[in-house]
C-alpha positions in Angstrom: 13.2 -2.4 -12.7 14.8 -2.7 -9.3 13.3 -5.1 -6.7 14.2 -2.5 -4.0 12.6 0.6 -5.3 10.0 1.6 -8.0 8.4 4.7 -9.3 4.7 4.2 -9.9 2.0 6.5 -11.5 0.8 7.3 -8.0 4.2 7.8 -6.3 6.9 5.3 -5.3 7.9 2.5 -3.0 11.2 1.5 -1.5 12.0 -1.8 0.3 13.6 -1.1 3.7 14.0 -4.8 4.6 13.0 -8.1 3.1 13.2 -11.3 5.3 11.7 -14.8 5.6 8.0 -14.3 5.8 8.0 -10.5 5.8 8.9 -7.3 3.9 9.0 -3.7 5.0 8.5 -0.8 2.6 8.3 3.0 2.6 5.5 4.1 0.3 5.0 7.7 -1.0 1.6 8.6 -2.5 1.4 12.0 -4.3 -1.4 14.4 -3.7 -4.7 13.4 -5.3 -3.4 9.9 -6.2 -4.4 6.5 -5.1 -3.2 2.9 -5.5 -5.3 0.3 -7.2 -8.1 -1.5 -5.3 -6.4 -4.8 -4.8 -6.2 -8.1 -2.9 -3.3 -10.4 -2.0 -3.6 -14.2 -1.7 -0.4 -14.7 0.3 0.1 -11.8 2.7 -1.4 -9.3 5.1 -0.3 -5.7 5.4 0.1 -3.3 8.4 0.3 0.4 7.4 1.8 3.0 9.7 1.3 6.6 8.6 4.5 8.7 9.0 3.6 11.9 7.1 0.4 13.2 5.7 -3.1 11.9 5.9 -4.1 8.5 4.6 -7.5 7.6 3.3 -7.8 3.8 3.4 -10.4 1.5 2.1 -10.4 -2.0 3.6 -13.2 -4.3 2.5 -15.4 -1.3 1.9 -14.8 0.4 5.2 -13.1 3.9 4.9 -10.6 4.8 7.6 -8.7 8.2 7.7 -5.4 7.9 9.5 -2.9 10.6 10.6 0.8 10.3 11.4 1.3 7.6 14.1 -1.9 5.8 13.3 -2.1 2.3 11.9 -4.3 0.3 9.6 -4.4 -3.5 9.3 -5.2 -5.2 6.0 -6.0 -8.9 6.5 -4.9 -11.3 3.8 -7.5 -11.4 1.0 -9.2 -8.1 1.9 -9.9 -5.7 -0.9 -8.0 -2.5 0.0 -6.8 0.8 -1.4 -4.6 3.6 -0.1 -5.4 7.2 -1.2 -4.0 10.6 -0.7 -6.8 13.2 -0.8 -4.6 16.0 0.6 -2.2 18.6 -0.7 1.1 17.1 0.6 2.8 13.8 -0.1 1.6 10.9 2.0 4.3 8.5 3.4 3.6 5.2 5.1 5.6 2.3 6.3 4.1 -1.0 5.1 4.9 -4.2 6.9 3.9 -7.3 4.8 3.6 -10.7 6.5 3.0 -14.0 4.8 4.6 -17.0 3.2 5.1 -15.0 -0.1 5.6 -11.2 -0.4 6.5 -10.9 -4.2 5.1 -8.0 -6.3 3.2 -10.5 -8.4 0.8 -11.3 -5.5 -1.4 -8.4 -6.5 -4.9 -8.9 -7.9 -6.0 -5.5 -9.1 -9.8 -5.0 -9.0 -9.9 -1.4 -10.0 -7.1 0.9 -11.2 -6.9 4.6 -12.2 -4.0 3.8 -14.5 -5.4 1.0 -16.6 -3.6 -1.8 -14.8 -6.6 -3.8 -13.6 -6.6 -7.4 -14.5 
């Protein structure tokens, strides 16, 4: 597995830049798919929709975002990104925190059997 790009059951992600205290990813979510409901201990996330329509859950609040709109996910918040539409969803995710590793994911619910 590459640290720069991974295919997932819901789509894929690709690291654009990784620096001290931050990471920037492009995330693609296929139609009808969603990421796990998860939390992070070490980072916050800022999502910018670049294509498609994002349905976002952040601590139980549902926000629907179109291209150019943003969603903030505070550190520790339970969150999930979903694509309930017929075309791929693409977002840019900016992670900020002391640690941005892939193992800082606590899955609360998962459509693909990956919940802890």
